[in-house]
C-alpha positions as CSV (number, residue, x, y, z in Angstrom):
1,X,77.2,-22.0,116.6
2,X,78.0,-18.3,117.2
3,X,76.0,-16.9,114.3
4,X,72.3,-16.6,115.1
5,X,71.2,-17.9,111.6
6,X,73.9,-20.4,111.2
7,X,72.5,-23.5,109.6
8,X,75.4,-25.7,108.7
9,X,73.2,-28.9,108.5
10,X,70.7,-27.4,106.0
11,X,69.9,-29.7,103.1
12,X,69.2,-28.5,99.6
13,X,66.2,-29.6,97.8
14,X,67.8,-30.9,94.6
15,X,64.6,-30.4,92.5
16,X,64.7,-26.7,93.2
17,X,68.3,-26.0,92.3
18,X,67.7,-25.4,88.6
19,X,64.9,-22.8,89.4
20,X,66.7,-21.1,92.2
21,X,69.7,-20.9,89.8
22,X,67.5,-19.2,87.2
23,X,66.1,-16.8,89.8
24,X,69.6,-15.9,91.0
25,X,70.9,-15.3,87.5
26,X,67.9,-12.9,86.9
27,X,68.7,-11.2,90.1
28,X,72.4,-10.8,89.1
29,X,71.6,-9.4,85.7
30,X,69.2,-6.8,87.2
31,X,71.9,-6.1,90.1
32,X,74.7,-5.5,87.5
33,X,72.6,-3.4,84.9
34,X,74.5,-0.4,83.7
35,X,73.3,2.8,82.0
36,X,71.5,4.8,84.7
37,X,68.0,4.6,86.3
38,X,66.1,3.9,83.0
39,X,68.5,0.9,82.3
40,X,68.0,-0.4,85.8
41,X,64.3,0.0,85.6
42,X,64.3,-2.0,82.5
43,X,66.5,-4.7,84.0
44,X,64.0,-5.0,86.9
45,X,61.2,-5.4,84.6
46,X,63.1,-8.0,82.6
47,X,63.8,-9.8,85.9
48,X,60.2,-9.8,86.7
49,X,59.2,-11.1,83.3
50,X,61.9,-13.9,83.5
51,X,60.8,-15.1,86.9
52,X,57.2,-15.2,86.0
53,X,57.8,-17.1,82.8
54,X,60.7,-19.3,83.8
55,X,59.8,-20.3,87.4
56,X,56.8,-22.7,87.6
57,X,53.9,-21.6,89.8
58,X,54.3,-24.8,91.9
59,X,57.9,-24.0,92.6
60,X,57.6,-20.2,93.1
61,X,56.9,-20.2,96.8
62,X,59.9,-22.6,97.5
63,X,62.2,-20.5,95.3
64,X,61.1,-17.4,97.1
65,X,61.8,-19.1,100.4
66,X,65.3,-20.0,99.2
67,X,65.9,-16.5,98.0
68,X,64.9,-15.3,101.5
69,X,67.0,-17.9,103.1
70,X,70.0,-16.4,101.2
71,X,69.0,-12.8,101.9
72,X,68.9,-13.4,105.6
73,X,72.3,-14.9,105.9
74,X,74.2,-12.3,103.9
75,X,76.9,-11.0,106.5
76,X,78.4,-7.7,106.6
77,X,81.4,-7.3,106.5
78,X,82.1,-11.0,106.2
79,X,80.4,-11.4,102.9
80,X,80.0,-7.9,101.3
81,X,80.5,-4.3,102.3
82,X,77.4,-2.8,103.7
83,X,76.2,-0.9,100.6
84,X,76.7,-4.0,98.4
85,X,74.8,-6.1,100.7
86,X,72.0,-3.6,100.9
87,X,71.7,-3.7,97.0
88,X,71.9,-7.5,96.9
89,X,69.1,-7.7,99.6
90,X,67.0,-5.2,97.8
91,X,67.2,-7.1,94.5
92,X,66.5,-10.4,96.3
93,X,63.5,-8.7,97.9
94,X,62.2,-7.6,94.4
95,X,62.5,-11.1,93.1
96,X,60.8,-12.5,96.3
97,X,58.0,-10.1,95.8
98,X,57.4,-11.3,92.2
99,X,57.4,-15.0,93.2
100,X,54.8,-14.5,96.0
């Protein structure tokens, strides 16, 4: 395959899908927060609280690995413009930090 990180034969861990979905929803809410810096800070804190309460400790590392897998495969300009990709990666990194 031409892309260095292409992984077309990767298999999903079905038991992790609900937890990864929960994490991605929390990331999206924080990413889309409106109202200036204070609203964004509040959204990041809410994301942190949601991740800590809604993702079980035994799945946290695997969910973090899934988020890192996604983060590492966001293509510019294929998937997103550069600025948007940077923001998504930054928010995924924030979630990964919480889960580690």
